[in-house]
Backbone as CSV, one residue per row, in Angstrom:
resi,resn,N_x,N_y,N_z,CA_x,CA_y,CA_z,C_x,C_y,C_z
1,MET,32.468,154.855,87.472,32.047,153.508,87.133,30.621,153.276,87.621
2,SER,29.790,152.752,86.797,28.379,152.531,87.114,28.111,151.042,87.299
3,THR,27.374,150.713,88.351,26.979,149.336,88.594,25.569,149.132,88.072
4,GLU,25.388,148.158,87.189,24.055,147.879,86.658,23.219,147.205,87.735
5,MET,21.989,147.659,87.881,21.083,147.074,88.866,20.040,146.227,88.154
6,ASN,19.867,145.021,88.633,18.808,144.143,88.138,17.664,144.211,89.129
7,TRP,16.624,144.934,88.755,15.485,145.162,89.633,14.554,143.961,89.598
8,HIS,14.014,143.604,90.765,13.085,142.487,90.906,11.826,142.984,91.589
9,ARG,10.695,142.428,91.174,9.415,142.793,91.805,8.662,141.529,92.175
10,SER,7.756,141.665,93.082,6.955,140.541,93.553,6.030,140.023,92.462
11,SER,5.794,138.731,92.478,4.821,138.149,91.549,3.405,138.628,91.883
12,PHE,3.200,139.179,93.084,1.898,139.711,93.486,1.632,141.097,92.899
13,SER,2.626,141.695,92.253,2.450,143.053,91.740,1.668,143.107,90.442
14,GLY,1.448,141.987,89.804,0.628,141.964,88.604,1.406,141.996,87.311
15,GLY,2.699,141.792,87.338,3.485,141.706,86.110,4.062,143.024,85.664
16,ASP,4.670,143.009,84.489,5.399,144.168,83.969,4.514,145.351,83.607
17,ASN,3.244,145.120,83.364,2.359,146.210,82.965,1.797,146.994,84.145
18,ASN,2.026,146.542,85.370,1.507,147.210,86.552,2.549,148.184,87.086
19,PRO,2.263,149.489,87.076,3.244,150.466,87.555,3.216,150.648,89.076
20,ASN,2.387,149.903,89.795,2.205,150.111,91.224,2.878,149.026,92.045
21,CYS,4.207,149.016,92.022,4.890,148.002,92.817,6.218,148.537,93.316
22,VAL,6.753,147.860,94.311,8.074,148.163,94.846,9.045,147.175,94.222
23,GLU,10.180,147.671,93.790,11.197,146.835,93.167,12.444,146.834,94.049
24,LEU,13.153,145.700,94.057,14.359,145.552,94.863,15.527,145.142,93.986
25,ALA,16.727,145.592,94.367,17.962,145.172,93.714,19.040,145.047,94.784
26,SER,19.950,144.121,94.587,21.082,143.944,95.485,22.329,144.460,94.787
27,VAL,23.023,145.408,95.448,24.213,146.016,94.866,25.273,146.172,95.952
28,ASP,26.407,145.553,95.752,27.539,145.699,96.668,27.155,145.422,98.121
29,GLY,26.352,144.384,98.360,25.975,143.998,99.716,24.867,144.831,100.335
30,GLN,24.316,145.763,99.589,23.228,146.609,100.064,21.975,146.314,99.241
31,ILE,20.820,146.631,99.808,19.541,146.468,99.122,19.047,147.838,98.698
32,LYS,18.713,147.954,97.432,18.129,149.177,96.870,16.643,148.921,96.658
33,MET,15.813,149.904,96.996,14.359,149.804,96.819,13.870,151.040,96.085
34,ARG,12.898,150.823,95.205,12.269,151.943,94.511,10.839,151.569,94.172
35,GLU,10.030,152.596,93.915,8.683,152.371,93.404,8.753,152.447,91.891
36,SER,8.054,151.540,91.223,8.156,151.480,89.768,7.655,152.751,89.087
37,ASP,6.752,153.492,89.734,6.260,154.724,89.114,7.125,155.935,89.461
38,ALA,8.165,155.754,90.295,9.111,156.820,90.630,10.520,156.228,90.685
39,PRO,11.021,155.716,89.555,12.273,154.966,89.570,13.523,155.773,89.911
40,ASP,13.443,157.097,89.888,14.613,157.903,90.206,14.829,158.066,91.705
41,THR,13.837,157.724,92.513,13.972,157.792,93.966,14.293,156.400,94.479
42,VAL,15.489,156.237,95.028,15.965,154.932,95.479,16.351,155.017,96.951
43,VAL,15.867,154.080,97.727,16.211,153.958,99.151,17.197,152.810,99.294
44,THR,18.248,153.008,100.084,19.254,151.974,100.312,19.172,151.507,101.755
45,THR,19.230,150.194,101.951,19.217,149.620,103.293,20.104,148.384,103.304
46,SER,20.285,147.831,104.475,21.079,146.607,104.597,20.162,145.397,104.520
47,PRO,20.699,144.242,104.177,19.880,143.030,104.179,19.270,142.751,105.561
48,GLU,20.004,143.054,106.617,19.492,142.819,107.974,18.289,143.703,108.296
49,ARG,18.370,144.956,107.913,17.236,145.868,108.165,16.026,145.494,107.315
50,LEU,16.266,145.094,106.067,15.158,144.662,105.226,14.511,143.413,105.808
51,ARG,15.332,142.486,106.284,14.807,141.266,106.898,13.917,141.600,108.103
52,ALA,14.367,142.490,108.974,13.572,142.886,110.133,12.255,143.524,109.693
53,PHE,12.303,144.354,108.677,11.101,144.997,108.155,10.127,143.965,107.596
54,LEU,10.631,143.026,106.796,9.763,141.994,106.210,9.158,141.089,107.286
55,LEU,9.915,140.780,108.313,9.364,139.989,109.417,8.225,140.747,110.095
56,GLY,8.385,142.059,110.255,7.314,142.877,110.822,6.080,142.891,109.941
57,ILE,6.275,142.955,108.637,5.146,142.901,107.698,4.418,141.574,107.837
58,LYS,5.181,140.475,107.827,4.574,139.147,107.932,3.838,138.959,109.257
59,ALA,4.313,139.624,110.300,3.684,139.517,111.620,2.469,140.437,111.755
60,GLY,2.198,141.263,110.739,1.030,142.132,110.770,1.256,143.458,111.480
61,GLU,2.507,143.810,111.764,2.786,145.027,112.515,2.409,146.309,111.769
62,PHE,2.244,146.233,110.468,1.936,147.426,109.678,0.540,147.368,109.056
63,ASP,-0.244,146.391,109.432,-1.576,146.235,108.843,-2.453,147.466,109.039
64,HIS,-2.249,148.207,110.114,-3.069,149.383,110.380,-2.821,150.512,109.373
65,LEU,-1.762,150.403,108.576,-1.445,151.431,107.602,-2.146,151.245,106.255
66,ILE,-2.744,150.061,106.046,-3.384,149.822,104.760,-4.883,149.610,104.919
């Protein structure tokens, strides 16, 4: 049985024509993440771990990487 995933991307990614974005989907209580230019590679995490990661991004903890 296959679960259909509805992928969502940020409005900051530039729309459907921009292949350079991260997409998210929620499936069975887990968060799936993929890059739009490599859709076959999917990372799975929990909502809690994603929340902690996003809080770190908002706090600037990863700014040195970009």
